[in-house]
N, C-alpha and C positions, 0 to 999 in steps of 0.2 A: 158415754164409754164406748159402746156399740159400735156408733157411728165410725169414733177415729179408730177403732179395729179393725171395719170391714175396710176405710180409708186405705190402711197399712195392708193387706191384705191382699188387694189391689194392686196398692204399685208395686210390692216385692212381684208379685204374679209378673208386672209390667215389666220391670228389670231383669226378672229371670228367662223372659221371654226372647228379652231383646241380646241376652248375653249369647244365648242361643241361638240367634240367628244369625248376630256377628260371628258365634264360632262356625256356623254353616258358610257364612260367607268365604271365613278364613279358609276353612277347607277344601270348597272350591278350587280349585288352580286347573289354568290350562296351560299345554306348553306352547310355547313360540319358537319358531325358526325362522329367521328370518336374513336377508341381506340389505346392509348399508351401503346405499353407493350417493355418489355425490349428481348434480344436477346434470351432467356430462353422462350418467348412466357410467362411470366408473366405479368399479368398489373403492369401499372405505378401509382400509386396515389400521386397526389400533382405536377405532371409534370405543369409545365409553358409552355407557348404559348401567344405569341407575334406578333403581326402583322407587317409587317414593315413598317412603315413611319405611323404608326398611334399607336392611346392610348387604343388598344382593347387588353384586355389583360383573359385571362381566365386560369382556374386550371383546370386537368381530374379529376373526381370523384374518390371514394373509386373501381371503376372496374376502372380505368382508362379512364374512357370516358368523350370525352365534345364534347362541339356544339358549332359553331359560325354561322356568315354571313360574305364572304369577296368578295374581285373582282376575277372575275376568273382570276385564271393563278397571282395572288398574292404569294409574297411569305412570309412565316413565318416560325418562331423559335423557335422549341420543346425542352427544359430542363429540367435537373430534377438531382437532386444532386446523384452525383456518375453515371450517364454517360455522354456521347459526346455529345455536342449539334448537331440539325442536321434542316438542312434550306429545308421547304418542301414547293414545289411546288400546289398552291389551286387547285384542279380540282374536278369535279364531281363525281367520281368514287373512292375518297380518303375515304378508312374507316379503314385504319391500317396505326400506324408512327412505328415504330421498333428503338431502341437507343442502340448505341452499349456500353457494358459497358466501364467505363471510369478507365483508370488505375493510381490507385489510387497512390498519393507523399506520400513514406514513411519517416519518421524520425528515419536513422539508424546510431544517433548520432552529429558525424562534420558536415553530408551530405547528402543529402535526396535525394530518388531513389525512380524508380519506382518500384510498389509492384512487376511484374514479373521480375525485376531485382534484388530481395533482395542477399547479397553475402551469400555467406555460412553458415550457422548453428543458421540462423535470423529467427527470426519470428516475428510476426506484427497482432495483431490485433487490429479491429477498434469498438471499445468499444463505443465509441456513435451513430455507426449505431445498435448494438446487444442490446442497453439501451433502441431505441425506444420500442421494444417490450416486453423484458425483464425487472425484477428489482434485484438488489443485494443493499447490503450497502457495500460492501470492495470492493475497486478496484480489486485486483487480484482476487478476488472471482471467483472461476470457470475457471480461466485463462490456468488447465492445461486440458482442454479441447481442445483449441486455441490453442495451444504452447506447440510440443512437446517437453520434457527435460528437461517442468518445471515442479514443485512439490513444493509447498509451496516457501519460498523463496531461493529456490536452483535451481542452473542451469548444467547441466549433471554432477547432482550427487554432487555437489560442495556447500560447505554453501557460507555462507558470500558476499552473490550477492550486489553488490552497485547499490540502488536505486537512481533514478536521474529524480527529476521533473521541465520540463522547463531547463535542463541541471545544475540542481542544487540539491546537497545531499539534501532529504527529506525527513521523514516518508511519507508511503503509506496513514495513518489514515491520515495525512494531508488534505487531499485531498478527497472528495467523488466523486465518478462513476458520478454523472452529470455534475463535470467540466472538463471530461476526453473527449481527443479525440481519440487517438489510446495507446496501450503500444508495445513497441518494446522490442523482447527479444534478446539479443545478447550473446551468446551463447562460438561460435568458440574464438579461443585464438586467428584469424587472423581478428575477429571483434572488441573482447572488448583490442587489442594493445594498441591502440590509447587511452585508458585512464587510462594507467600508473600502478603503485603496486597494489591500490586498486580497481583496477578494475578487475583483475590478471583472477578472481572466475567466471565473469559474471558482466554485465550489464543491468538494467534495466530501461525503458528509457520510464518516463510517458510522455506526450504530452497534456496540457487541452488545452481545444476549445477558439478559436480565429474570432471576426468580417469577413465579410466578403461582394463584392460590391453589395450592396443588399440594398431594401427599409428596414427599421426596423421593426424587426420580435420580438414578443415579445410569448414566451412558458412558459407556465405555466402546474407545474407536480406537483399532490399530492397522496400520496400513506400512505394509513391509514392498521394496522394488528395485528393481534392477535398470539404472540408467544406463544405456545401451546409445554410445553415438550412430549415427546412421552413416559417418562415412567421414575418414581423416582426408585431409589433401593428398592429392597425389603428387607425394615429394618428389622433386625433381632428382634423378642420381649425377656424382658431380661432373661424368660424361656427357649427361643428357645434358644437363645446364650449361657445360663448355660449346657444346657443338652449338643450342640455340645464341648463347653468349656473339660467339663468330659467326651465325647468320646473322644478329641485328647489326653487329658492327659490318659487315660486308653490305649492308642492303641501305646504310647510312653512307656509303664509300668511305671508310674506313680499314682498316689492315686489322685479322685476326689477332685475336691476341694469346690464344691457346694453338699450341701446335698438336698436330693430328698425334706425336707421341703421347704427349701430353692426355690428350683424351682418351690414347685406347689405355695408358699405363692407370688412373681411375676408373676402369670397367670392370675393375675385382681381383689384376694382377695381383697384389699386395694389399687389405683394406686398412694394415695401419702406417704402412711408407705412404700410399695411395686413397686418403680416406674420403670415404662418398656416405656419409651418415647421412639415414632417414629419422629425422630428430621423432615422427610418428610412427615406428616401428612398434612391433611388440617385446622390443627388446629394452623399451625403458615406458612404455604405457599398457596400464591391461586394457582390456576390451572391452569390461562393465566397470561400474561400482554401487555399490549396494545405498541406500536410502530406506529409513525405517524413522516413523515414530508410531507414538500413543497420546492418548487425551482420554480423561476423566473428567467430566462433569457431574457435580452434584445442585442441586437445585429444588425448589417448593417452600411450602411458608403457607400464612393465613390471610385474616383479612387486616393485622395488625404488623406484620412486616412479610418480609420476601425475601430469599438470597439464595445469589446464585454463584458457584465456587469451580473455576476450570485449573485443570492441571496438565500442563504437557511437555513431553518431550520426543526430541528428532536428533536425528545426528544424520551426516550427508557424509560420506568415501570420496575417494580422487581418482584418476586416472594414475598418477606418475606410479612409479611399480622400482624406482630403484634409490641408494645413498637413504641417507634419511627423510627424503619423502616416504618411505617406505612406512615409519613408527611416528610420521609428523603428518597423518592425511585426513582428517574429517573433522567435522566442525560440528560439536553437540550448543543444544541450545533449550534451555529447561524454562519454562513461564509460568507464574501462579495470578491468576487474579480472581476476584471475589468482588461482590457487590452486594449489594443491603439496602432495600427500599423500607421505608416504614411508617407507617399510619400515628405520627405524634397523639392529634389530637381530630375531631372532625373536621376542624381547617386547618391542618401541618401536617403536612407531608415533611421527611430528610431522607438524601438519600447519600450514601458514602460508597465511591468507586476505589479500590489498589487492585494494582500489575506494581509484576515485578516480572524482569526479564535476566537470566544471564545465558552471556555466549561466548565458548570458547572455543578454538581456531587453530589444528596445528600447522605449519607450515615451514618452507625453504626459503634461506636467502638470496633467492633469485628470481626471476619474471622467466620462466622456463618459456610459456606461450610464446611469448615477445620475441624471443629469442629463434625458437621455430619459425617464426614467421618471418626474421630477417638475415640472419645468417647464411652464410651458402655451406652447402655440402664437405666443398675439397679442403675448407681453413685450416682445421686441426684434428687431430685422431682423439676422440674423448680417454680412451685408456690404453695404456702400452704394455704389453707383455713384460714382466723382467724374463724371461727365458730369451727374449730377443737380444740383449745386452751378452756383446761378446766377452766371451771366457776371461780373456784377455784384460777390461780394462778393468783395473781395480779403482778408478777414481771414480767410473760412474759407478760401481758398489757402492763406493765409500757415501756419494753425495746422497743415496737415497737409503741409506743404512739407518735413518730417523722420518723418511719418508710416508704419507701416508698410503699405506698397503690396502688396495680393495681384492678381498676374496682372494686374498695369500698370493696373488699371481700378475697382479698392474699396480700402475703408477698412472698419476692423473696425467694425460698429454694437454700439449699448449704449443705457443708462439709467442713470440715477441709482443706480436702486435692481439693475441689474445691469451694475455698472462692469466686473464680470469674467464672463465666461462661458465653457461651454464649447467656442465657435466660435472665440472670441479667444484662449485658453488652445492650442490645438492649433496653428492658424494661426501666434501669435507669441510665444506663453509658453515655448518652449525643450522640451527632451527631455531625457528620462533613460534611464538602465542600471541594468537589475536586476545586479548581481554577484552569485553560488555559489559558495565549493569547500566540496567535501564529502570528506573521506578517513577510512579503516575501514581497521581493521588486526586481525585476529584469528587467535589461536595457538593451540593445543593438542600434547597428550599424551596419548598413550594407553600402559597400560602391563598387558603379561599378567604376573598375580602368580602361576601355576600354580604355580611353584618353592614358595613359600609355602604354596597351600592352591588346591585346583584348582578353577575353576570363578571364583577370585579375578579380577578385572582393576580397572582403576584409570584414571577419566579427569579431564584437567582443561583448563579455556579458558579465556580471555583475550581481552577486546575493546579499542580504543581508539579513537573516534572523535574528531572535531573538525571542525564547521561553521561554516563565517560567511558572513554576505552582508550586503549595501550597496547603495546607490541612490548613482551619480554620476550627473552630469548638467548640466545650463544653464538657471537658472530666473529666464527674461527679464522683467521689466516692460514691460507695455503699455499702449498708450492705444486707448479707445473710445471713439464717439463718437457724440451722438444728434441727429437730422436736426430742426429745428424747419422745418415745411414752408410752403410760401404755392403759391397756384394763380395765374398771369396766363392772362388769353384762353384759359380751358382745359385750360392747361400745368402740371401740376406737377412742382413745382422745389424744392431747400432752402434757402432763406433765410437760415439761418446754422445752424452748426456748434456743440455744447454737446461741450468734450473733458472723457471723465472718464480721472483716472490720466496717465500718464509714459510714455513709452515710452523702457525703457532696458536695455541691453546690455553686460557690467561684463565678458564673457569670464572669469569665474570660474567654474572646474568647480566645483560642490560638491559633499561626501561627505555624505550622509546615511541616516537609517535602520540604522546599521551592530549587526550580531545575532551574539551566537557560541554554541555550544555544545557543550559536551563532554560525554563518554560513558565511563563507565570501569567493564568489568563482568569478574567472576570468578568462577569455578564449579570446583570438584573434587567429585568421588564415584566412592565405592567401587562396585563393583557384583559379585555374585554367582551364579549359575547354573548348578545341579545337579540330578541325575535320578535317584530312587531305586526300582530295581526296573524300572525302563523305561515306567512309571506318573504317575509323581508329580518334578511338576516343580514346581522353587523355585529364585525369586531374591529377591533385595532389594537395595538403592539406600537408600547413605546419601551423603549429598549436605549439603554448605554452596554457598548461593550469595550473592552481593550483585551491585548495582550504583547507582553515582551519578552523578547526571546534573544537570550545574549551565549555566546560563544567565546572559547580561547583563543587567545589571537588577535580577536576583531573586537576591534576599542568601544563602536556607537554598536548599540542593540538593536534590533530589529523592532520595532513599535506599529503598534496598528490601534488607533483608539475611534469611535466613531458614537452618533448618537443616530436613533434612526426611532421612523413615525409608518406603521401600515395603516390602512382604512381599506378597509374589506366590505363588498356589499354584493348580496345576494336577492333573485326575485323567484320565488318558490326553488330553489338550486336550478335554474335554470336560463338564468340573464347574472354573468359575474363581470364588476369592476372592481380594479384592485388597486390603488395608488401609494407610492412609497416615497419616501425621501430619506435623503441619507448624510448628516456632516460631519466629513472627514476630516481628518489633520494628520501631517506631515511636516516632520523636524527637518525636511532636508530640503523643503521651500522657504523663500527670503520668510524674515520678521508678517508682512504685511501680505503672504500670500500663504498662510498655513493652512489654512482652512475653506473648507469650497464643500457645495453642495451637490448632492447627487439625485437627480431624480429618474422616477420610472414610472409605466403604466400599463396594464393588463385588463382588454376587457375579454369576457367567453361567451360563448353561448351553446347550450346544452339539446344541442338538435332531439337528439333523442326524445325528449322530454314534450317535443311539438304534439301537435295532435296528428301531423300529416306523418308522421314516425311511430310512433308510440303503441302502433296495434303493429307494425311491423316486425315480428315473430323473431327472422334471422337478426336482428340489428341489435346488438344489447347497451351499444354506448356512441354515439356518436357526436364530436364537441370541436366546435372549432374557436381558437383563440388570437388575438393581434397584444401586440408587446412591443415597449419602445420605450430607450432610457439614455442617458447619458451619466455615465460612471467617470467620477474623477480616480484616478491612479498616481502614484510612485513606483508600480514594479517597473522591474526591468533596467533601475535606474539605484546606483548604489552608494553616488555620492552624495558627501555630505558639507555643506558650505560649500556647492561648485557654483552659487549666484556670487561669489565676491572673488576678486583678482587674486593671483598669485605671483609675485616677486621673490625669487632665489639667486642664490647662490649654488645653489647645490648642482652640478654638471655644471655650470657657467661656461662658458669659451675662456683660456687663457691667454693674457698679452704680457708679452716682453716689454722690460722699459732700457735706456739705456747705461741703467748701474745692473742691468742682468738681475735682476730680481723680478717673477714673475709673475700674478695677481689673475683670480678668476671675476670674470663678468656677474655682472646680476642683475637677469634676464627676468621677462615678463614671460608666463608661461599658460594665462588666459585674462580677461576681460572682464569685468564687471556687468551683471545682470540682474537688478532688485524689481523686474518685473516677471523672473522664470515662474513660472507655474505649474500646476497636474497637467501629465496628460489625459487624455479622454477617452473611454471605449463609446462611440456613439450607435447607435442598434436601431434597427426597427425589423420586426418577425413577425414571421404569421403561420401558424398552426392547427394541424388536424391528427385529432386519434379517434380510435375504436375499437369495439371490440363487437365479434361477429359470432354467430352458431354458438350460444350460450359457450361463450369466452373462451370458442376454442383457439378461435380465430382473432389477435389484437395487433392492430397498427399503429404508428405516429409517423408524422413527418412535420418538418419544419422546413420553412423557407428564409432565410434573414439575409439581412445587409450590415455586414459589422465591420466599421471603419474607426482607427485608436489616431488620434490627429493631436496633433503636440507633441510629438515623441522631443524627447531632453537628447541634445545632442553639442558635441564642438566639433564643427565641420568647415573646414578651412576654404575649402572650394566653393565656399556659397557666396564667398568676400575676395577682391580685390586684393591681387597679390602685397601690398605694400602694407596688407596689413599682418601679413607672417611676412618674417627673414629668415632667411640659409645660415648668415653667419653674421652674428651670433643666433642660435637656435629660438627664436623666440617667439611669442605669439600674441594677439591682443585680443584674439579670438572668445567671446564669451560660453560658456555655455546656453542654448538658445531651447525652443518651442519650436518645431519644423514640422 
């Protein structure tokens, strides 16, 4: 009994001493005041400092500095977006923490790779990071500076780049820069081979923002600005125009059209009788207009679900500043986007994205800017003062009794040749409103198939989009008046008026220019990744993808379907090999030629990993690549059944007979060609990319030979003239590959 009692007393004493030591250690805290910096020495603001085993949490300020008190030798974690997390031990002399740059994961289509391992002919731009310190209203604005080979919508000098937003063919204008996480430009043949025929001239991948595993974050941003034209065209007055026009005629050996008296009269003697209209004057245009927008982003989540929501609104004004344009001169846009990523089980993930865009724009029923560029300044007077009508002209006064009166003192001017004109249309022609609604839905499932084969995964994605737009408004008829001038005792008055047209207001709202577009996209792929003996990295992708886009008033939808296989191998992340093959299909080709095979290959050498460069401190990356491919495509060719001949009586030549009855001939429009096939993009490219001085300087260059052969066309001049006839207008030349 005493033995157990003695042991119990000793055990109690031990625990008492242990707890006392713990409390003593807990009580001894040291102050930490340090700065968080990147590898290049720049301070990192917004870095999160979380103390292990405690709820203490602080964030570095604008200068990267933070301070807190923690137990000596305790551990805490420093993390920041774009940098690798760092576990730090608290010591009294701790004054600086350096975070290494995180190798960003980039979407390159049907797979994701580290930014430092981007394939040949691929550029990526982290737009979300750029947008933190910049502003733009268009997603691809200024991308030429960050993506070599990109110019407008062209990649490596080719038109018709395929633009995909979250894997679905969509318009860039359907998304704002606030919603974009990154943009990837696939330029080389090997980079776009898996996208089939429609991607043969380059692919632009836009990836939207998603939620992450963090506490809920709410970001609000608002922008307001004035759009000020740098300058308007220096518009010629009537006298200057007439003088220069006469000079041009004389230079051509022709007689002058305008007399000196006419030129003098249009120099400002009477602007109503001798007009000199400046379409760019402050009388019609403002010197600026406002644009403002606002966006709210809400994101967060945990290990089971992550979410992101974007609410945005923008409004644009107009320079027009008279008539109906004063009340119908803004374009408003509201958008909402949301997505959820869910970890359903250990092996199954799901994602759901939805977006809606509502756009409305007010306008007038004329093209003012087109008229300003083409109409001469002396043709007509926009507004005619009622006060200049001769007092005894009762006929004219009765004529304008029910006319459209502007500002209580003007009627609309015009001539027999200019009965309708942009000024009269804006003052009295009514207004219109552009309405557009766009809905986008994307969903996908990711499955981990390690249970079947280690390294095997499956992904599938489906997108459904619908867009509808139309114009609604009031289209009023209006009358314009041509004055007939007289002069009495040195006073110029309007002796009579000639009216052109009628003032009509039905009050009926018209719906016109209706358009719709529907897109359905579907893809599925098997992915395999494995490593052998720590040095041999092998991966493969087997996929099937298709989309269909139908539009109003177009019978044949745009379709694209293809099967693809890609094999990748790298040795110690030093030597790379990529082999890609795609089977493409096009309904535009003859039945026997609708399927084609597109091969591509890439090799790469990461020189930085070689022993002779690995110890060179100022070189961070240096990679050489070479690629080649032959891609089959039906781009730039919109005809269906072009391989068939056409005989038609529509537009045929009329023949008359003795009985006086005429008939039309049946003519050939083209011949048959069942050997018609795809055009081909044939390419060889060599590239180099690198980074130096702790990634402060990066560079890339590509030298390539790009040749598109087998372009489809119906070219008569390549055949002897007996293949075509001038009467009747017939042709037996088929569509062929040139």
